[in-house]
N, C-alpha and C positions, 0 to 999 in steps of 0.2 A: 445455326439454330441452337437455342438454349436447350440443354439436355433436361429431360423430365426425371425427377428423383424416382428411384425404384418404388418407394412407398406409394407414390401417385400412380405409377404404371400398373401396379398389381392390385389396386383397390377393388374389392367386390362391393357393388352398389345395388341395392334392392329398393325399388320404388313402387309403391301402391300395388303390392303383390296380392293377388286374389286367387284362391283355389276353390273349385266347387265340385261336388259329387252329386249327380242326380238332382240338380237344382238346389242343393243345400250348400251354403257357403262355409267351408271349413277354415279358410284363411281370409280375413276381411280387410284387405287394403293396408298391409303393413309395409313399413320402410325402415331400412337400416343400412349402415355403411361399415365395412370391415377392411381396415387398411392392411397392407402386407405385414406379416409378423405378429398380428394381433389374434388372440383367441376370443371370439365372440360367442357367448352362451345364449341359447334360447331355453329359458327355464319355464316349465309349465306342468300342470297336472295331466293325467291321461285324458286324451280327447281334446287337448287344447289346440291341436293343429301343428305340433312340432314336426312330426314326421312328414306331414304334407308339405311343409316349407322345404325340407330337404329334397323331397321328390320333385318339387318345382324347380329347385336349383339344379338338380342333375338332369332335368328334362324328361323325367318319367311321367309326371303329372301335367295335364294341360293347365295353363295359367293365363291370367290377365295381369297387366302391369309390365314393368321392365326389370330385367336382370342384366347388369353390365359388369364386365371385368376389364380393367384398364381402359375404361371409356368405351369399349366395344360392346354393342348390344348382342347378348348371347341368348336371350330368351326365345329368339326365333331359330336357334340352331338345334339340331338333334343332339342327344346326349353324348354321342361319341366325339363330336366336334367341340364340345365345351371343355373337355379334358379336366373335369373336376373329380378328384379322388373321393371315394365314399367308403367309410367303414360302417357296415350295417350292424344293427343290433344283434342279429343272429349269425354274423360273420359271412355266411354264404360262400364258404370255401369249397373246393373240389376235394372231397375226402379221399378219393381213389388216387389222387396225384400226390407227389411229394412236395415238400416245402418250396423247392426251387421252381418247379413248374407252376405252382400256384402264383408265386410272386411274379414270374415272368409272363404270365398269361396276358395281361393287358398290353405289355410291350409288344408281344407277338401279334396281338390283334391290331395294333397300330402299324404293323409292317416294319418294325425296326430290324436292322441287320443283327446277326448273331453277336458280333463284337460289342455293339452298343448295349444289347440286352445283358450280356455277361458282366460288363462293367457296372451297369446300374444295379443289377440284382445283387452282385457281390457287395456293393457299397451299402445298400439298404439293409441287407441281412446283417452286416456288421454293426450297423447303427442300432438295430433293434435286438441285438444279442442272439441271433439265430444262425450264425455262420456254421457252427458245428452240427446243426440239425438239418442242413439243406437237403439231405437225401432221405429224410424220414417222411413217411406218409402222414398226411394231416390227421387221419383218423386215429393215429397212435399218440398224438400230442395231448398235453394237458390243456385245460381251458385257458390258462394264461399264455401258453405258447401259441395256441390258435389265435388268440387276440393279437399277438405280435405279428403273426403271419398276415392277418387281415390288414393291419396297419402297414406292413411292408408292401403288400400288394397295391394298396391305395397310393403309395408314394413312389413306387418303382418307375412308373411311366412319367415322372416329373410333372405332376398335376399343377394346374394354375390356382387351385384352391382345394382345401381339404375339408370334408364334411364328416362329422362323427355322430352317429346315432346311438345314444345310450350305450357307450362302449364298455361299461363295466356291469351292466345289468345282470349278466349270467355268471358272474364270478363271485367267489366267496369273499367276505369282508377283508381278511388279512391279505389275500392276493390283490384285492382292489387297491389297498393302500400302497403296496409295493409298485403296482403298475402305474398308479397316478404319479408317483415320483418320477418313474422312468419317462412317462408321457410328458410331464412338465419339462424335463430336460430336452427331450426330443423336439417338442414344439418350439422351444426357444431357438433351436438350430434351424427351424424351417421357416424361411422368410416368405411365406405365402399366407393369404387370408385363411383362417380356420373358423368354421362354425360348428359348435358342439351343442347338441340338444340333450336335455336331461330333465328328470322330474325331481332330482335330488339337489337341494340348495347347497349342501356341503360339497358336493362334487363340483358344482358351478363355482363356488367361492375358491376352491383349491386350484382350479385350472384356468379360469377365464379372466381376461383383462377387463372386459365389460360384459354386462348381462342384460338381455332383454326379457322382460316378463311377458309371457304369452298366455292369455286366459280367454277361452272361447273364441279363438281365432283373432283376437285383438292384442296388439302390442301396447300394454298399459303403461310401461315405464322402461327406460333404458338408462343404465349408469354403471359406474364402477361399483364393485361389491360393497365397499364401505359407505358410499353415498346411498345406495339402496337400503342398507341396514339403518342408516340414520333417518331416512325420509321415505318409508313405504307409502305410496300414494293413496292406497285404499286398503280395506280390511282383507280382501282376497289376496292382494299382493303381499301383505304382511304375513298371512298364514303360510303362503308359499315360501317365504323367506325364513320360516322357523319361529314366528311369533305365535306359538301354540297355546300359551296360557291366555285365557280371556275371562272377563266378567262383564255383566251388564250394569248399567247405571243411568243417571240423569245428569246432564250438564247443568251446573249451578249458575253459570254466568256466560255472557257472550264472550267468545274468544277466537283468536286466529293464531295463537302461539302456544300458550298453556291454559289449562282449564281445570277447575275443581269439579269433581264428579262425586255424587252421592251414590254409593254402590247399592244395588237392589238387595233387600233382605239382610243387609249387614249393618245398616245405620252407621256407616263409616264414610268419611270424606277423604278422597285421595286427590292428587294433582298429577296431570299427565300432559304430554305434548300433543299438538294438533297438526300432524304433518300433511293432511290432505285438503285443507281449506277451513274456512271459518265454521264455528258451531254457534248455535243459538241457545240461550238459557232455557232450561226445562226440556230440552230435546233429549230423546232417547239415544244413548251412546253405548258403544262396546269398547272396552279397553283390552289391550293385548300387549304381551311382552314375551321375550325369549327366555327359555328355562335357565340359561347360564347367567342371565341378568338379575335373577332373584337371589338376594344375598341373605345368608343366615347371620343374625346378629349375635355376637358373643358378649356384648356389653349392654347398655341400656337401650330401650326401644326408641327408635328415631321418632321425631315429632311429625314428620311427613311420610306417608306411605308405609308406615310400619304396621304389622299385623301379627296377631298371635294365632297359632295353628297347631295341629297335631300331625306327626309324621305317620303316614299310613303304610309306607314301605320304603326299604332301603336296598339299593343294588349297587355294589361297588365293582368297578372295573380297574384295569391297570393304571389309568390316568385320571379317573374322575369317579364321583359318587352321584348317583341319580336318586333323588328322593321324590316320593309322591306325598303331597300335602293335602290333608282333608280340610276343606273350607266350609263344610256343612252343607246341608240341603243337596246332597249328591253332587257337589261341586268339588273339583280337585285341581291342583296345579302341580307342575313338575319343576324340580330344581336340579340343575346340573352343575355341581360344584367341582372345581379342580382338586385332584388328590383325594385323600381320605378325610371324611368328616366324622367327628366323634358324636354321632347321634344314633338312636336306635328306634325301631318301630314302636309306635305308641307314645313316644316322647313328645312333650309340648315344647315348641320352639317359637322364637320371634324372628320374623323375616321382614325384608325391606326391599322396595324397588325404587330406584332413582327416578325422579321426574323425567329426566332425559330418556330413560329406557322404557317408559310406559306410553304407548301410543293410544290415541283416542280417536274413534271414528263414529260418524252417524250410524245409528242402527236402523236397518231396514226391516219392515214387517211383512215384506212380500214373500 
């Protein structure tokens, strides 16, 4: 018989998954596939249903639909028999135990013999950089160390898939960046499907091979990070992906690729892309772009999508400068420029947005 590739054997497949609480549907028939070795992100705001999906995968929440691993139907199995590792948002460690006993706990629960437990725990503690702390009580560890213990515990019993629930939400930003790099390296060595849920698009971009956008229990779009950034299907998706600058206007012509927009209250015509479907002339629209795609012009004003504005605030960091632009009528935009920018608060500047970086969507009045 022809052997089945490991990538096929270890695939996690979710089909028409639905989760309800007291008659309210929190997850509304979503489907996705995660091959072995891939990190699949579920990106959504609070209340989108992200944690409900993880609870369904682990068997904690009652579900409808199918969950399969390596072709085997596991949605009818209890949590213990699914053998999915889960790193919880709040870690859920045993504070009174030391690191070794925390990591060994699921192995003991599965009835492993002592030799197998010792081999597995030693290996995973080495991989997460905790070998020297194996006798320390968890309550005495730092937040970053506790996060590593939670990851080690989820991997020690050789899970068939790994689920990560907002793994950096309780950590300070500098520590987050360090741990993201470590987790990237670690996940590359882990040839099992990984599902990571987060509300932070930067975290998803940094760690995930593909991302599913989850909004109000619906999976609105799935793709690689660069594809999602190039074609956010709707305004809610664009906002979630960091398109935080927006203005209202009117479409001046029918379009399904690029369109001219007369901006409300500014008497200026810009041109932008239409990623989510055709627009009709005179229809109300909203434009959106990411702060890092707004460019400050040092030479003459561009003929398309150039605008004059005043700098309301300047905040410099180690690797970028964040400006707030006053567009009048209580409207403002943010610019995130790499490095240092020689502008000051109150200064008049000319800015520009490329047609390819300006997304245009129909505006709803509901």
